[in-house]
C-alpha positions, -999 to +999 in steps of 0.1 A: +001+002-001+017+032-014+000+065+001+017+103-013-003+134-004+007+165-021+019+181+010+043+153+027+074+147+027+079+115+033+062+083+014+039+056+036+043+022+019+042-014+034+068-013+053+066+006+088+096+024+078+094+057+059+108+064+033+120+105+030+117+114-002+138+146-017+117+174-026+125+187-058+137+217-083+123+234-111+153+245-137+129+280-133+136+280-094+175+270-097+181+292-120+153+321-105+176+324-069+214+319-084+197+357-107+184+365-075+220+359-047+243+366-082+241+400-099+265+380-133+236+359-133+210+387-131+228+403-161+231+371-181+200+355-182+186+395-181+204+408-216+177+388-239+149+417-225+170+448-228+190+440-267+160+416-275+188+418-312+222+414-297+232+375-279+250+383-246+283+372-252+300+363-215+332+378-210+356+387-186+349+426-185+309+421-181+322+393-151+345+420-131+322+448-136+295+424-114+316+410-090+330+450-090+288+468-083+279+439-062+309+442-033+293+474-028+263+467-023+269+434-006+294+457+020+268+474+025+290+508+009+262+515-012+267+542-042 
């Protein structure tokens, strides 16, 4: 007998011991979290909105600018 509920983290089977089911993350959720935490990822993901006709080219210059700006805000120095 197996039963799974939407809010349950365990699956009840015929045995008396419940087994743990890891939560599933969708790719969209993972990408959104990466963009929230890292400015460079946000820029890479949002580029098509700002410049639809121009492809985003990943490069050290863009990454360096994003790291610098993020360091300013993370350290509370703000501009």
